[in-house]
N, C-alpha and C positions, 0 to 999 in steps of 0.2 A: 154445477160445480161453483164453489165459492171463489170470489176474486181475492187475489193477494193485493193488499194495499196498506195504507197507514204509514205516514211519515210526516216529518216537519222540515221545512226549508225556510231559512231566514237569510236576508241579505241586508247589508249596510254599506253605504258609501260615506266616508269621512276623510276630509283632507286629501281628496283625489284618489284615495285607495278604496277599492270595493272588495268586500269579503262576502262569500256565500257559503253557508254551512248547512249540512243535512245530517240527520241522525241515521242510524243504520238498521232500523227495525222494519221488517216486512211482516205484516199480520195477515193470517188467513181467516177471513170472516171476522167475527167478534171474539173468538175464543183462543186462538193459538198464534204464537210467534213462530213464523216459518224460518226467519233468518234474522240475525242480530247485527250483522256487520255488512250490510249492503252499502254500496257506494252510489248515492243518488245525486251527487254533484260531480260534474265532469267538465273537462276542457274540450272545446271544439275549435275548429277553424284555425289551425296552426297555433294552438294554445292561446289565442287572443280573445276567445269568448268562453265564458263560464255559464253553464246551465245547471239549474237545480230543478228536480221534478218531483211531483207528488201525485198520488192517485193510483190507479191500477198499474201494476208494474209493466205488463206487456204493452199497454196503451202508452205509457210514458216512454218506453224504448222506441216505439213506433214514431212518436212525436219528435223525439230527439234525432232520430235518423232523418226524418223529413225536414227538421229545422236545419240540420247540418247541410242537407242538399240545397236548401234555400240560401244559406250563407254562401255556399260555393257559387250558386247562380248569380248572387248579387255582390260578389267580390268582397264579402265580409262586412257589408253594410248592415249593421245589426237591426236598425229600425225598419229598413226595407224588407229584410228577411223575415222579421217578426210579423209585419203587416201581411206579407205574402202567405206565410204559414197560417195565420188566423183567418184569412179570407178562404183558403182551402178548407181549413178545419170547420168553419161554419157552413160552407156551401156544399162540400162533398158528402154524399150520402153515407159512405162508409166512415169517413173521418169524424162526422158529426156524432158517431156513437162512442168515440174515444173519451174515456173518463180520466182526465189528468189535467194538471196545471203546471206551468213552468215559470221560473224566474230566470231571466237571461241578462247577462251584463257583459260589457266590454269596457275599455278605458274611458269611454265617454258617456255611456247610457246604462241605466238599470230599468228593466221592464218586467211586468207581470203579464203573462199570456194565458188566455183561457179559450175554451172551445165555443164560447158564445160570441167570439169575435173581438173581445177586449184586448187592447194593447195599452196597458196602464203604466205611466211613468209616475212613480210616487212623488208627491210634493216634497217630502222630507228625507228622501234617499234611504228609506227604511221600508222593507217589504217582507212578507211572510205568507206561506201557503201550507196547506196540509192539515192533518188532524189536530196538531198542536199549534197551528199557525197564529191564531189569535193570542195565545199565551206568549209565544215567542215575539210577536209584533209588539205587544204591550211592554214586555221586558226590554226589547231592543230600543224602543222609543224612549223609555225612561232612562236607560243607561246612556244613550246618546245625548239626551238633554241634560242629565245631571252628573255626568262623570267626564273625565278626560281620556277614557279608554279609547284605544284605537279600534278600527273597524273589525279586525280579526278577534280581538278580545271581546268585543260586544257580541258578535254572533255566537261565539263559544258559550258565553255566559247566558245569553238569551235562550239558547237551545238547551242548556243545562237546566234552566228554570222551567222551560216548557216540559222537559222530560220528567221533572219532579211532580208535574200536575197531570199531564196527559198520558194515559196508559198505552197509547199507540206511538209514543215517542220514547226512545231510549237514550242512553248517555254515550253511545258509540258515535262520536262526532267526526265528520270529515269536512275540512274547510279548504276552499280554493280562494286565492287572493289575486286580484288584478291591481298592479301598480301602474302609475302614469309613465 
């Protein structure tokens, strides 16, 4: 059975505000759009943490649930929960098979998490993952560097640009914003 995947997530922190955006497309294999309005950016832990996920849909939901449990276990400490999740993800035989990536953020931190154990804090407060991630990343970096747009406007425009290039990214954009 073919896996359902394909999405783009982009995050920007500017002036203390963090915005994470995701498109709504879920693709079955290389040929068919299964859903156009999926929500792949969510709030967790009493609405204080935002997560965006890309990759296999079932795997991403599993990781989201596990991350939320780690947040509860660590009292909402984002970095501690992220490190605990990636340690499990890398070392657990079943979790190692999960094919997804996540961007997580709270009022203080913006992190990219992967199954190979990485917990990356981007130097320039811009991150992107997924099929159109490199397009969205380039657009967001340029917009942040060369405009006065706020974080939410940047992620919306970066995702719109990625969607105009990447066939696995659409224009149905969902954004969550964290303010200080």
